[in-house]
MARBA-3410 file (N, C-alpha, C, O; in Angstrom, 1 decimal):
115
82.1,19.1,-14.2,82.4,18.1,-13.2,82.6,18.9,-11.9,83.1,20.0,-11.9 ~ 82.1,18.3,-10.9,82.2,18.8,-9.5,83.3,18.2,-8.8,83.6,17.0,-9.0 ~ 84.0,18.9,-7.9,85.0,18.3,-7.0,84.3,17.3,-6.1,83.1,17.5,-5.8 ~ 85.0,16.3,-5.7,84.4,15.3,-4.8,84.4,15.7,-3.3,85.4,15.4,-2.6 ~ 83.3,16.3,-3.0,83.2,16.6,-1.5,81.7,16.1,-1.1,80.9,15.9,-2.0
81.5,15.8,0.1,80.3,15.2,0.5,79.2,16.2,0.8,79.5,17.2,1.5 ~ 78.1,16.0,0.2,77.0,16.9,0.3,75.8,16.1,1.0,75.8,14.9,1.2 ~ 74.8,16.9,1.5,73.7,16.2,2.2,72.6,16.3,1.2,72.4,17.4,0.5 ~ 71.8,15.3,1.1,70.6,15.2,0.3,69.5,14.6,1.0,69.6,14.1,2.0 ~ 68.2,14.8,0.4,67.0,14.3,1.0,66.0,14.1,-0.2,65.9,14.9,-1.1
65.3,13.0,-0.1,64.2,12.7,-1.1,62.8,12.8,-0.4,61.8,13.1,-1.0 ~ 62.9,12.7,1.0,61.7,12.8,1.8,61.9,13.7,3.0,63.1,13.9,3.4 ~ 61.0,14.3,3.6,61.2,15.3,4.7,61.8,14.4,5.9,61.2,13.4,6.2 ~ 62.9,14.9,6.4,63.6,14.4,7.6,64.5,13.3,7.3,65.1,12.9,8.3 ~ 64.7,12.8,6.1,65.6,11.7,5.8,66.8,12.3,5.1,66.7,12.5,3.9
67.9,12.5,5.8,69.1,13.0,5.2,70.1,11.9,4.9,70.1,10.9,5.6 ~ 70.8,12.0,3.8,71.8,11.0,3.5,72.9,11.7,2.8,72.7,12.7,2.1 ~ 74.2,11.2,3.0,75.4,11.8,2.3,75.5,11.4,0.8,75.1,10.2,0.5 ~ 75.9,12.2,0.0,76.2,11.9,-1.4,77.5,12.7,-1.9,78.0,13.6,-1.3 ~ 78.0,12.1,-3.0,79.1,12.9,-3.6,78.6,13.0,-5.1,78.2,12.0,-5.7
78.6,14.3,-5.6,78.1,14.5,-6.9,79.2,14.2,-7.9,80.3,14.6,-7.8 ~ 78.8,13.3,-8.9,79.8,12.8,-10.0,79.6,13.6,-11.1,80.6,13.9,-11.8 ~ 78.4,14.1,-11.5,78.1,14.9,-12.7,77.1,15.9,-12.3,76.0,15.5,-11.9 ~ 77.4,17.2,-12.3,76.5,18.2,-11.9,75.6,18.8,-13.0,74.9,19.8,-12.9 ~ 75.6,18.0,-14.1,74.6,18.4,-15.2,73.5,17.4,-15.1,73.7,16.2,-14.9
72.3,17.9,-15.2,71.1,17.0,-15.0,70.8,16.2,-16.3,69.9,16.6,-17.1 ~ 71.6,15.2,-16.4,71.5,14.4,-17.7,71.4,12.9,-17.4,71.7,12.1,-18.3 ~ 71.0,12.5,-16.3,71.1,11.0,-15.9,69.7,10.6,-15.4,68.9,11.4,-14.9 ~ 69.3,9.4,-15.7,68.0,8.8,-15.3,68.4,7.5,-14.7,69.5,6.9,-14.9 ~ 67.4,6.9,-14.0,67.6,5.6,-13.4,66.3,4.8,-13.5,65.3,5.1,-12.8
66.3,3.8,-14.5,64.9,3.2,-14.8,64.3,2.5,-13.6,63.0,2.6,-13.5 ~ 64.9,1.9,-12.7,64.5,1.3,-11.6,65.4,1.3,-10.4,66.6,1.4,-10.6 ~ 64.9,1.3,-9.2,65.8,1.3,-8.1,66.8,0.2,-8.1,66.5,-0.9,-8.4 ~ 68.1,0.6,-7.9,69.2,-0.5,-7.9,69.8,-0.6,-9.3,70.9,-1.2,-9.4 ~ 69.1,-0.1,-10.3,69.7,-0.2,-11.7,70.8,0.8,-11.9,71.0,1.8,-11.1
71.6,0.6,-12.9,72.7,1.5,-13.2,72.2,2.7,-13.8,71.5,2.6,-14.8 ~ 72.4,3.9,-13.3,72.0,5.1,-14.0,72.5,5.2,-15.3,73.6,4.8,-15.6 ~ 71.8,5.9,-16.3,72.1,5.9,-17.7,71.8,7.3,-18.1,71.0,8.0,-17.5 ~ 72.5,7.7,-19.3,72.3,9.1,-19.8,70.8,9.2,-20.2,70.2,8.2,-20.8 ~ 70.2,10.4,-20.0,68.9,10.7,-20.4,68.9,11.6,-21.7,69.8,12.3,-22.0
67.8,11.4,-22.5,67.7,12.2,-23.7,67.2,13.6,-23.4,67.2,14.5,-24.2 ~ 66.7,13.8,-22.2,66.1,15.1,-21.8,66.7,15.5,-20.4,67.5,14.7,-19.8 ~ 66.4,16.6,-19.9,66.8,17.1,-18.6,66.3,16.1,-17.6,65.2,15.7,-17.6 ~ 67.2,15.7,-16.8,66.9,14.6,-15.7,67.5,14.9,-14.4,67.4,16.0,-13.9 ~ 68.2,13.9,-13.8,68.8,14.0,-12.5,70.4,14.1,-12.6,71.0,13.8,-13.6
70.9,14.5,-11.4,72.4,14.5,-11.3,72.9,13.1,-11.0,72.1,12.3,-10.4 ~ 74.1,12.7,-11.4,74.7,11.5,-11.1,75.5,11.7,-9.8,76.4,12.5,-9.7 ~ 75.1,10.9,-8.8,75.7,10.9,-7.5,76.0,9.5,-6.9,75.4,8.5,-7.2 ~ 77.0,9.5,-6.0,77.2,8.3,-5.2,76.4,8.5,-3.9,76.5,9.6,-3.3 ~ 75.7,7.6,-3.5,74.9,7.8,-2.2,75.4,6.7,-1.2,75.5,5.5,-1.6
75.6,7.1,0.1,75.9,6.2,1.1,74.5,5.6,1.5,73.5,6.3,1.7 ~ 74.5,4.2,1.7,73.2,3.6,2.0,73.3,2.7,3.2,72.6,1.7,3.3 ~ 74.3,3.0,4.1,74.5,2.0,5.2,73.2,2.0,6.2,72.5,3.0,6.3 ~ 72.9,0.9,6.8,71.8,0.8,7.7,72.1,1.6,9.1,73.3,1.9,9.4 ~ 71.1,1.9,9.8,71.3,2.5,11.1,72.3,1.7,11.9,72.3,0.4,11.8
73.2,2.4,12.6,74.3,1.8,13.3,75.5,1.5,12.5,76.6,1.1,13.1 ~ 75.5,1.7,11.2,76.6,1.5,10.3,76.9,2.7,9.5,77.7,2.7,8.6 ~ 76.4,3.9,9.8,76.4,5.1,9.1,77.9,5.5,8.9,78.3,6.0,7.9 ~ 78.8,5.3,9.9,80.2,5.7,9.8,80.9,4.8,8.7,81.8,5.3,8.0 ~ 80.4,3.5,8.6,81.0,2.7,7.5,80.5,3.1,6.2,81.3,3.1,5.3
79.3,3.5,6.1,78.9,4.0,4.8,79.6,5.2,4.4,80.0,5.3,3.3 ~ 79.8,6.2,5.3,80.4,7.4,5.0,81.9,7.1,4.6,82.4,7.7,3.6 ~ 82.5,6.3,5.3,83.9,5.9,4.9,84.0,5.2,3.6,84.9,5.5,2.8 ~ 83.1,4.4,3.2,83.0,3.7,2.0,82.8,4.8,0.9,83.3,4.7,-0.2 ~ 81.9,5.8,1.2,81.6,6.8,0.3,82.9,7.6,-0.1,83.1,7.9,-1.3
83.6,8.0,0.9,84.9,8.8,0.7,85.8,7.9,-0.1,86.4,8.5,-1.0 ~ 86.0,6.6,0.2,86.9,5.8,-0.5,86.5,5.6,-2.0,87.3,5.7,-2.9 ~ 85.2,5.4,-2.2,84.8,5.3,-3.6,84.9,6.6,-4.4,85.2,6.6,-5.6 ~ 84.8,7.7,-3.7,84.9,9.0,-4.4,86.4,9.3,-4.7,86.7,9.9,-5.7 ~ 87.2,8.9,-3.8,88.7,9.0,-4.0,89.2,8.2,-5.2,90.2,8.6,-5.8
88.5,7.2,-5.6,88.9,6.3,-6.8,88.4,6.8,-8.1,88.7,6.2,-9.1 ~ 87.5,7.8,-8.1,86.9,8.2,-9.3,87.8,8.9,-10.3,88.7,9.6,-9.9 ~ 87.6,8.7,-11.6,88.3,9.4,-12.5,88.0,10.9,-12.5,86.9,11.2,-12.2 ~ 89.0,11.8,-12.9,88.8,13.2,-12.9,87.9,13.6,-14.1,87.5,14.8,-14.2 ~ 87.7,12.8,-15.1,86.9,13.1,-16.2,85.4,12.9,-16.1,85.0,12.1,-15.3
84.6,13.7,-16.9,83.1,13.5,-16.7,82.7,12.1,-17.0,83.2,11.6,-18.0 ~ 81.8,11.5,-16.3,81.4,10.1,-16.5,80.6,9.9,-17.9,79.9,10.7,-18.4 ~ 80.8,8.7,-18.4,80.1,8.3,-19.6,79.3,7.1,-19.2,79.4,6.5,-18.1 ~ 78.4,6.6,-20.0,77.6,5.5,-19.8,78.5,4.2,-19.4,78.2,3.5,-18.4 ~ 79.5,4.1,-20.2,80.4,2.9,-20.0,81.1,3.1,-18.6,81.2,2.1,-17.9
81.6,4.2,-18.2,82.3,4.3,-16.9,81.3,4.2,-15.8,81.7,3.6,-14.7 ~ 80.2,4.6,-16.0,79.1,4.5,-14.8,78.8,2.9,-14.6,78.7,2.4,-13.5 ~ 78.8,2.2,-15.8,78.5,0.7,-15.6,79.7,0.1,-14.8,79.5,-0.7,-13.9 ~ 80.9,0.4,-15.2,82.1,-0.1,-14.5,82.2,0.3,-13.0,82.5,-0.5,-12.1 ~ 81.8,1.6,-12.9,81.8,2.1,-11.4,80.8,1.4,-10.6,81.1,0.9,-9.5
79.6,1.2,-11.1,78.5,0.5,-10.4,78.9,-0.9,-10.1,78.5,-1.4,-9.1 ~ 79.7,-1.6,-10.9,80.0,-2.9,-10.6,81.1,-3.0,-9.5,81.2,-4.1,-8.8 ~ 81.9,-2.0,-9.3,83.0,-2.0,-8.3,82.6,-1.3,-7.0,83.4,-1.4,-6.1 ~ 81.4,-0.8,-6.9,81.1,0.0,-5.6,81.1,-0.9,-4.4,80.7,-2.1,-4.5 ~ 81.5,-0.4,-3.3,81.4,-1.1,-2.0,79.9,-1.4,-1.6,79.0,-0.8,-2.2
79.7,-2.3,-0.5,78.4,-2.6,-0.2,77.4,-1.5,0.2,76.2,-1.6,0.0 ~ 77.9,-0.4,0.9,77.1,0.6,1.4,77.1,1.9,0.6,76.8,3.0,1.1 ~ 77.4,1.8,-0.8,77.4,2.9,-1.7,76.7,2.5,-2.9,77.0,1.4,-3.5 ~ 75.9,3.4,-3.5,75.1,3.3,-4.7,75.3,4.4,-5.6,75.3,5.5,-5.1 ~ 75.3,4.2,-6.9,75.3,5.3,-7.9,73.9,5.4,-8.2,73.2,4.4,-8.4
73.3,6.7,-8.1,72.0,7.0,-8.4,71.8,8.3,-9.2,72.7,9.2,-9.2 ~ 70.7,8.4,-9.8,70.3,9.7,-10.4,69.4,10.4,-9.4,68.4,9.9,-9.0 ~ 69.8,11.7,-9.1,69.2,12.4,-8.0,68.6,13.7,-8.5,69.4,14.4,-9.2 ~ 67.5,14.1,-8.3,66.9,15.5,-8.7,67.8,16.5,-8.0,68.0,16.4,-6.8 ~ 68.2,17.5,-8.7,69.0,18.6,-8.2,68.4,19.2,-7.0,69.2,19.5,-6.0
67.1,19.5,-6.9,66.6,20.0,-5.6,66.7,19.3,-4.4,66.5,19.8,-3.3 ~ 67.2,18.0,-4.6,67.3,17.1,-3.4,68.7,17.4,-2.6,68.9,16.9,-1.5 ~ 69.6,18.2,-3.2,70.9,18.5,-2.6,70.6,19.8,-1.7,69.9,20.7,-2.0 ~ 71.3,19.7,-0.5,71.1,20.8,0.5,72.3,21.6,0.8,72.3,22.7,1.3 ~ 73.5,21.0,0.6,74.8,21.7,0.9,75.8,20.7,1.5,75.6,19.5,1.4
76.8,21.2,2.1,77.9,20.4,2.6,77.4,19.5,3.8,76.7,20.0,4.7 ~ 77.8,18.2,3.8,77.4,17.3,4.9,77.9,17.7,6.2,77.1,17.5,7.2 ~ 79.2,18.3,6.3,79.7,18.7,7.6,78.9,19.8,8.2,79.0,19.9,9.4 ~ 78.3,20.6,7.5,77.4,21.8,8.1,76.0,21.4,8.4,75.2,22.2,8.9 ~ 75.6,20.1,8.1,74.2,19.7,8.2,74.1,18.7,9.4,72.9,18.5,9.8
75.1,18.0,9.8,75.0,17.0,10.8,76.1,17.1,11.9,77.1,17.7,11.6 ~ 75.7,16.6,13.0,76.7,16.7,14.1,77.6,15.4,14.1,78.7,15.4,14.8 ~ 77.2,14.4,13.3,78.1,13.2,13.1,78.9,13.1,11.9,79.5,12.1,11.6 ~ 78.9,14.2,11.2,79.7,14.2,9.9,81.2,13.9,10.1,81.9,14.3,11.1 ~ 81.7,13.1,9.2,83.1,12.9,9.3,83.9,13.7,8.4,85.2,13.6,8.5
END
């Protein structure tokens, strides 16, 4: 389990977004966009919370990401706790399975607008 601090991630060149890693073991998959991540039978992605606020609302997304991370249990996530978490997430936060190479480091060191 990783401590809850905001990291920067990217799936495409030039598009950075803040995430909080919930499980740093690559054992999660996501069948479709927007679906609840689920345990994988093989090596897969990391379980993260991702801020998804639209342009102009980035600070709201980051605040919601911090709030959601603060409410997380200290134990490693299970399929059942991820379903419950997914149900309670604020509007600008998603639980996703993310490939480990998509993480780049601390959010505060990567952007001038980091909170």
